[in-house]
N, C-alpha and C positions, 0 to 999 in steps of 0.2 A: 386790477384785481389780483389776489393771491392765487397763483396757479394750484397750489396744494389744496386750497379750499374748493376751487372749481372742480378738482378731480375727485372729490369725495362723493360717492354715489348716495343719492337720497332714496330711501324706501318710503313710498307713499302708500298708506293703507287703502286709499281710494282706488288704487290700481289692482286690488286683489278681491276675490270673493270673500263673503263673510267668514267662512271657516278659516281661511288663511289670515284674515285680519285678526281674529281672536288668537291664532297661534303667534302672530307677530307681537301682540300685546303681552302675551305670556313671556315672550323672550325679553321684552322690556323689563318686566317684573323680575326676571331672573338675572338681568344685567348683561345679557349677551347682545342686546341692542340698546341704544340710547335715544330717547325721544328729544328731538329738537323743538318741536311744537306738536300739538295734538294732530295725529295722523301722519307725521313725518319722522322717520327714524334713520339712524346711521349706525355703522359699526363703531363702537366706542374706541377701539384702538386707533381709528383714523382721526379722532379729534383730540387725542391726548397731546398736551403741550401746546395747543393752539393759544395764541394771544387773544385778548378780549375782543379786539377789533375783527379778528378772523372768525371768532364765534358769532359776532354780530353779522358778518358777511354770510355765514352759513345760515343764520336765521332769516336773513333777507332772501336767500335762495329758496328756503323752505316756504316763505310767505308769498313768493311771486304770483302763484295762481290766484290769490285773492286781492292783488293790487293791479288794477287796470286803469289806463287813462280814462278820465282826466286825473285820477289819483296817481301819485308818483312818490317813490321813496325820496326822503329829504334829510337835511341836517346830517347827523352822524351816520345814518344808514347810507345816504348818498355818498358821504365822504369815504366810507370803506369800499364802496363799489368803485369810486374814482381812484382808489389807491392812495389816498392822502394819509400822512403820518398821524398817529395818535400818541399824545404824550400823557394821557391819563386813561383810566379804564373806560372802555366803551360801554354804553348803556346795554341793559339786558332785554330791551324791547325795541322793535323797529319804530322808526319815525317816518310818517307819511304826511304829505300835504294834499289837500283836496280843495280845489277852488270853488266847489259848490257849498262848502260849509260856512257857517257864520260864527261858530264857536268850536273850541277843541273837543275832541272825544278821546277818552283814554280807556284802554283795556289792559289786561294782564300782559299782553304780548305786543301791543301797539299804542303809539301816541299819534293821533291824527290832528293836524293843525289846519285851520282855514287857509286857503290860498288868497292871493291878492291880485292875480293877473287873469281876469276873465273879461269876456266881451259882454255886450249888453244883454244877450240872450242867456247868459249864465252858464257855468259848467264847462267852459272851454278856455284854454290857455291862450293868451295873446302876448306879444312882445317880440323883441329882436331874436334872430336865430341863436344868438349866444345865451339867451335866457330861457329858451323853450325846453321842456323836458326831452330827454333822449332815452334810447334803449341800449343797455349794455348787457350782453349775454342774457337776453330775455328779461332783464329787470328795467322797468320804467323808472328813471331817476331824474331829479332836477339837474339842470346843466351844471357844469363845473363852476361857472360864474355865480349862478344862483346859490349853489351849495355853499361856496365860500362866504358869500354875504350872509346867508342864513346862519351859518356857524358863528361868524363874527358877531352877529347880533345876539346870540344866545349863550355862547360858551365863553369861559374866561380867556383872557389874552394869551396865557401860556398854552392854551390848546388851539386857539384860532390862528395865531401868528405863524406857528410852524407849518400849518397847512397852506397858508397864503404864500409863505416864503418858498416852499417846495414848488408850488404851481408857477410862481414867477421864475424861479431858477430853471425849471424845465421848459419855460416859454410856452406854457399851456394857456396862460392868460396874461393880460396887461393890467396894470393898476387902473388905467382909465376905464377899462371894462367893468371893474368892480365898483368904481365910483359912480359910473353911469347907472348901474343896477341899483345901487344904494339910494341914489337920488330919485329914481323913477317911481318909487312907492314909499309911502309912509309905513313904518314898521316899528314895533317896540324894540328898543335896543339899538336904534340907528346911531346914536351918539357913540356908543361903545364900538359898534361896527366900524364907524369912521376912524376911530383911534387905531383899531387893528389893521385896517386897510392902509392907513397912513404909515404904519410901522413896517409894512411889507417890504422885503428886500430880497432881490435875486442873488445877493452875495452870500447869504447864509449857507454854510456848507453842510449843515445837519440840523435835525430838529432840536438837538441840544444847544446849538448856537442860537437858534431862534428863541428858545426859552431863556437863554442867558441875556439876550437883548431885552426881553421883557423884564427880567430881574433888574437890569441896569436902570430901566425906567422907574421901576417900583422903588428903588432905593435912592433915586435922585442923582445918579452918577451922570457925568457929562457924556455926550454922544461920542462913542469911540469910532475910529476908522476900522472898517472891516477888511479882512484879507490883505493886510499890509505886507508888502514884500521887503525883506532885508537881503540885499545883494552886495557882494564884495567883488570889486574889480579883480579880474584874474581868476574868478571861479567861486562857486558857492552861493547858494540862495535859499531862503526859507520864507514861507508865507505864514503869518500868524493869524489867529482868529480875530483878535481885537488889539488895537493899539491906541493908547491914550497919550498923544504926543506931548501935551503940556506937562504931564507928570512923568513921562518916560516909562510908562508901564505897559507891559504886554500881558494879555489875558488869554490863556489857552483852555479850551474845554475838552476834558477827557471823558469820552464815552467808552463803555466796555467793548463796543464793537471794534474800536481801534486795535485792541489786543486779542480779540476772540473771533471776529468775523473773518472766515476764510477769504472772502473777496478782498477785504481791506488788508489782510496779512500778505496777500500776493505770494503765497508759498513760504513765507517766513514763519518761524516759531514765535510764540508769545514772548519768550525771552529775547529773541532777536529784535522784535518790535520795540520792546522796552529799551534795549540798548541803542537802537537807532533813534528813538525819541530823545534819549538823554543826550546823544551827540548833537542832535538838531537844536535842543535847548541851549547847550553850551555855545553853539555857533551864534544863536540869537543874543545871548548874554554878552558875547564878545564885542558887540557894537557899543560905542561910548554913550550913545543917546538912550540906551536901555538901562534903566536903573533897577527895574524889578520885573520878575516874571511870576505871574499868579496862575496857578493851575486850579481849575474848578471841576469837581466830579459831578455826576448826575445827582448824587445824594446832596451835594452842596446846593445845586440849583433848586432842589425841592424845598430849601429853607432860605428865604430871602435874607434873614439875619446873618447867615453864614457868608453870603455873597457880600453884604455890606461890610462885615468885619474884615474879610479878606482884602477888599478894595481899600478900606481905611488904613490897614496895616501897610499897604503899598503906597499910600499917599494920595489916593484918588478921593476927592471930596464926595461925600454922600450926605443925604438928609439924616 
């Protein structure tokens, strides 16, 4: 979870007498408080600049008192609780699964789906420990394995694969666990989920690299080598994001974080980071087997046609 979101105090009107509740509502109308959902408010200065997935996490926190087992937060709501990366805007309502339901229910603030893991008496979860709901900071959520499979079955590949890749990279799940959960129950979107799970790679170094792999698949490019190291005897080495050996093409994904995130900058300025990256690229280009270096930005990744055109210019075959 995002520590900043966890630290935001929630003001619940149910904790106050009626006169104070009316005063809190007046503060919402004046703008000195912001309503997260009916009866739950926060200081608006504390939510300024939050990403959409963090706002969803805040809504999950605000909704916790009304979600009790056997219900559990699921899909994107569980994903934000598990700290998985989002590559598109998160929904503005919570998603919940309830094994007692036979059909979905939707309100302005929640989408509740039927569950598929119940025993003969109904209303209780069954399954292996890795697929049972868990509680994280007071929030009942579907397990990481179940969450990843649910997201894979319902979300586009460019949203599901980055979540799977990060979980695999951090060794929080194994591919076999995801495949076992997928095969254990029939669900709408199983074929799509199987594709996302099959694409999962622990070698992806960032959500942008995961999205890039999805784009390669969409444009029909050959499967590249991930994290290929170029090393020169006597000193010097560089690891590139993607390597197409038959075409002699390196593909690097440039995210803004590389030049703006203090953690990634490691004390260097943005200008120093750009200079270091240029020296690194010159080193890679110095290898005779490297014919071309393609750099793709996040904006490029959002348009598959740009990726296709860049690869074709470098000599990588695409559909």
